[in-house]
C-alpha positions as CSV (number, residue, x, y, z in Angstrom):
1,M,101.5,93.5,98.9
2,P,98.8,96.2,99.0
3,P,95.4,95.4,100.6
4,V,92.6,94.2,98.4
5,G,89.3,96.1,98.3
6,D,87.9,99.6,98.2
7,G,88.8,102.4,100.6
8,Y,92.4,101.4,101.5
9,R,94.8,104.3,101.4
10,P,98.0,105.6,103.0
11,P,97.0,107.4,106.2
12,A,96.8,111.1,106.2
13,G,99.1,112.9,108.6
14,Q,101.4,111.5,111.3
15,G,101.0,108.1,112.7
16,G,98.8,107.5,115.8
17,P,99.0,104.9,118.5
18,E,100.1,102.2,116.0
19,A,103.2,104.2,115.1
20,D,104.1,104.7,118.7
21,A,103.6,101.0,119.5
22,L,105.7,100.1,116.5
23,A,108.5,102.5,117.5
24,A,108.5,101.0,121.1
25,A,108.7,97.5,119.7
26,L,111.6,98.4,117.4
27,R,113.5,100.0,120.3
28,A,113.0,96.8,122.4
29,L,114.3,94.7,119.5
30,G,117.4,96.9,119.3
31,N,116.4,98.9,116.2
32,P,116.1,102.5,117.5
33,A,116.3,103.9,114.0
34,A,113.1,102.6,112.3
35,P,113.6,101.0,109.0
36,A,111.3,102.1,106.2
37,S,107.7,101.4,107.1
38,Q,104.6,101.0,105.2
39,A,101.3,102.4,106.5
40,V,97.8,101.7,105.3
41,A,94.3,102.8,106.6
42,A,90.9,101.4,106.0
43,P,87.6,103.1,106.6
44,C,85.5,102.0,109.6
45,P,81.8,101.4,109.2
46,G,81.0,104.0,111.9
47,G,83.5,106.6,110.7
48,G,87.2,107.0,111.4
49,S,89.7,104.4,110.2
50,A,91.7,101.3,111.2
51,R,95.4,101.8,110.6
52,T,98.3,99.4,110.2
53,T,102.0,100.2,110.1
54,R,104.5,97.5,109.2
55,V,108.2,97.1,108.8
56,T,110.4,94.2,107.6
57,L,113.2,93.3,110.0
58,D,116.5,92.0,108.6
59,P,117.9,90.2,110.4
60,V,115.0,88.6,112.2
61,P,115.4,88.8,116.0
62,A,116.6,85.5,117.5
63,D,114.4,85.7,120.7
64,P,111.6,88.2,120.1
65,A,109.5,87.1,123.1
66,R,112.4,87.9,125.4
67,A,113.1,91.2,123.7
68,L,109.5,92.3,123.6
69,A,108.5,91.1,127.1
70,A,109.1,94.4,128.7
71,V,107.0,96.3,126.1
72,A,104.3,93.7,126.2
73,A,104.0,94.2,130.0
74,G,101.8,91.2,130.6
75,A,99.4,92.0,127.7
76,V,100.6,89.0,125.5
77,L,97.9,87.7,123.1
78,L,99.9,85.0,121.4
79,D,103.3,83.5,122.0
80,V,104.1,80.6,119.7
81,P,107.2,80.0,117.6
82,E,105.6,81.6,114.5
83,V,104.0,84.7,116.1
84,Y,104.4,86.9,119.1
85,A,101.6,89.4,119.6
86,Y,100.5,91.7,122.4
87,R,98.4,94.8,123.1
88,Q,99.9,98.2,123.8
89,G,97.2,100.7,124.5
90,A,94.9,101.0,121.5
91,A,97.3,99.0,119.2
92,T,97.9,95.3,118.6
93,V,101.6,94.5,117.8
94,A,102.6,91.3,116.1
95,L,105.9,89.9,115.0
96,T,105.5,87.1,112.4
97,G,108.8,86.0,111.0
98,G,110.5,89.1,109.9
99,E,107.4,91.3,109.7
100,L,106.5,93.6,112.6
101,T,103.1,95.2,112.5
102,A,101.1,97.5,114.7
103,T,97.4,97.9,114.1
104,T,94.6,100.0,115.6
105,G,91.0,98.8,114.9
106,C,87.7,100.4,114.5
107,A,86.0,101.8,117.6
108,G,83.1,99.8,119.1
């Protein structure tokens, strides 16, 4: 589902910290070859952009918290049955069901 609103677009150029965080999470989950991903960027009020890259995992990992624990390295934000989320550098990584996302926000 594409985002709603003005200013959303595919990011220009190669991925940033969100792409690196997503790749690390995929490796931890046993998916070294990344499935097709979807990237989107939104303009930030002070310039720059917030970026999200997402992939759909099939099959869904059986124990994502255990698999992602090493990558999360103590920076876990949420660990409930529905969602596992953590910070990795400038990116927030979340696994919700079969959707894995990595997002960088606006500065400030």
